[in-house]
N, C-alpha and C positions, 0 to 999 in steps of 0.2 A: 504493500500498500504505500509506503513511504517512498518507494522508487517511482511509482506512477504518478504521486503528487509531485514531486520533485520535477520530473520531466513536465508535467502539466505547467508548472509555473515558470520552468525553464522557456517553453514556448511562448507564454503570455508577457514574459520580459524581454522578448526580441524587439529591438527597435524598428526591424523591417515590419512588425505586425502593427506596430503603432502607425507607421506611415501609411500602409495599406488600409488600415480602418479608416483613418482620416480621409484618404483619397475614395474610398466607398461612400463615406458619407457625404463628400463634396459632391457626389454624383446622384445620391437618392435621398437627402434631405428637402423637404418641401420649401423650406424658407431659405431665399436666395442669400440672406444675410449670414445664415449658419454654414449654407455650401460655400462661401468665399471665406469664412474664418476657417472651416475645415481644410479647404484647399491651400489657403496661406500657412496654417499649423503643419500640414504635411511636408510642404517645402522648405519651411524653417528647420524642423527636425531632418530632413533629409541633408540639408546643407550642413548642419551642426555637426551630426554624427558621421559624416563622410570627411570632415576637417581633421587632417592629421595633427594638426597643431593642437588642437583641443584634446583629441584622443591622447596624445602622448603627455600632454599635462596631467590628465586623470589619471594615467597608468603610473606616471612618476608619483603622484600623490598617495598611491594606495600600495605600491610594491612596495617590499621590504628593501632596506639599504644594502648594498653589495658589500661583500667582505673580501678583502684582498687576500689572495692566496697566501702572501707572505705574511699575513697576521694570523693564519690558521694554526692553532696549536696542535699538538699531538693527541689523538684520540682512541680510545680501545675500539670504539665501535661507531660506525656512521649508519643511521636509519635512514634509508632511502624510501621515499612514497612512491608508488607507481602511479598509473593514470597516463601513461605515456605511449601506448601501443594501440594498434587497430587490429581488429580481427577481420580477415578475409577468407571466408570458409572455401574458396576456389583455389587459395594460394596458402596452402599451410605448411610448406616446407622451408618456410624462413620466418624471421621476426620483423614484423612492420612497425617501425618506431615513428613518432609524431616530433613535432618541435620540442615537446618537454623531455626528450632524450638527454638533454642537459644535466637531468637530475642523476642519473646514474653515470654519463660519461664525465662528469666535472668529478664525481666522488671517486672514479676510477684514477683520475688524475691525482687526487689528495692520495689515495692507496699508493700508487707508484711514486710519490714524491716521500713517503713515509710518515705521512700525518694521519693516516688511518689504519688501524690495525685489522679490522673485520669491517664487512659490510652487511647489514641485516637489510633485506628487502620485504616490504610488506605490501601485499596486493593480490587479491584473488581474481575473480570474474566478473569484474564490474559492470558487463553488459548481460549477466545472467543467461549466458550461451553454455549450453552443455558442451558442446565441442571443442570451445575455447580452453587453450592451456592457460592455467593462471598467470597473470602477469609477471609476479615475481619469478615463477619458473622461466619464462620467457627471457627475463633479464638476466637470469643466472646463465642461461646459455651464452648471451653475448660476453659476459665478464669472463666464462670459461674459454671461449675462443679467442679472448684478448689475452689469455696466458694467467689469469689469476688462480691461484691454487683453490681447490674445491673447499678445503677445510676453512678457508677465510671468508667463505659466503655463507650467510646463514638466510633461509627463506621462510616468510610467514606468508601462506597463500589464502588464507581464509577471509580477510577483510575485503569489504564491497565499497566502503565508504571513509571518509577521513577519520570519523569517530573511532570505527573499528580498526583502522590502521593504528590509532594511539593505542586502543585498549588491547589488541592481540600483541603489539608490539612490546607493549610493557609487560605481558604474561612472560614473552621470551626473554626480556632483560632480567626480570627476577629470577630467571633460571641461571643466569649468568653473572653472580654478584661479583665476579672479577672484572666486569665492565663497568668501571666507575666513572670514566668520562665518554659522555654521548654526544654525537653531533646530529643534529636534524638537517636532513636535505631534501627540498621540495623546491617547487617553483617559487619565485618571488611574490607573484600574485596569489599564491597558495598560502604562503606561510604564516599570516594572520590566525585563520582558521586552524592551521596545524598546529601551531604554537598553543593556541588556547586549548585543543583537544589534548595534546599530549601533557599540559599543566594539569588537566583534569584528572589524566590517568595516573597522577603522582611521579612522572618521569622528569628527571632533572637533565637539561640538556644546555648546549649552545646552538645557534642556528647558522646555516649556511644556504642563503638563496640562491637560486639558480634560474635559467630560462627565462631571461628578463625581456618584456615587451617593450618597455620605455627606453628611452635614449637621451642623450643630452641634445635639448633643443637646437635646432638648426633653422635659421631665419632666412630661408630661401623660399621662392613661391612654391615650389612643389612639397614641402614642408610645412606651408602655412595657409596657402589659399586654393591650391589645386585639389579638388575632391579626391578622394581615395576608398576604393572598395575595401581595402585591407582595414582602413581606419574604422569603417563602419562595420566590419566584421568583429574588429577587436573590442568594440562596446558591447557587443553581445557577451563575449568571455568576461569583460570586466564587471558587468551588471549582473551576471550569473554568479560569480564569485562572491560579489558583495551581497547579494540576496540569499547566498547559501550561508554566508558568515551570521547575517542577522537571524536566520531561522535556526541556526546552532545555537547562538546567543539566548534565543528566546525558549529553545527547548532544554537548555542547560547542558548543551554538549561541549562547549567551550567557553 
């Protein structure tokens, strides 16, 4: 039920849905005044959400601050959250990663630099598909192919959301009292919700944000006034995460 409700909310929060609804109203409302208001509102929203400058400012305000690699201390274990692969039932002989692959690739970098001793990957079948290999297992395959020893990789493949990531990872950590220093790794936009959930689960950790959507503002026409489909899509991801954070707060998950 929670999964269905979250997907419904996700749809309703799409900026594209708002624009299409206003365009629909501009065609079918009886009042000429409200048709005009609906049309103008749709155009204003379309221009705003497709503006790369405003999109970047919003991302920079929400995302966690980057941590320079040189400032990362040595940790017993890094907890990596999944949500970075896609399932393709017709191509199952490889792992399909998305933009968020920085979560485990940057952790692998820290491991190679001697800043992380073990990697704990948490995440199961987020899409509720029986044929799908749990995400944590998929990422383990990649780390093994990258030459990482299997004994340094720990997998938790039951979690299907951020709250369960924290709860199930906390259980694994309690089974390894020798892991005193923990590094939490996830996307910068997802760090607020993750930190809240892990704190709620009683885990003491430091954070290492990855997979940044924002960048240093560039005052050129293509970054300030030229409409961008990427910026429009980015707003959907950002609004989705903010809504998720608010829902988690209301439910007491973080």
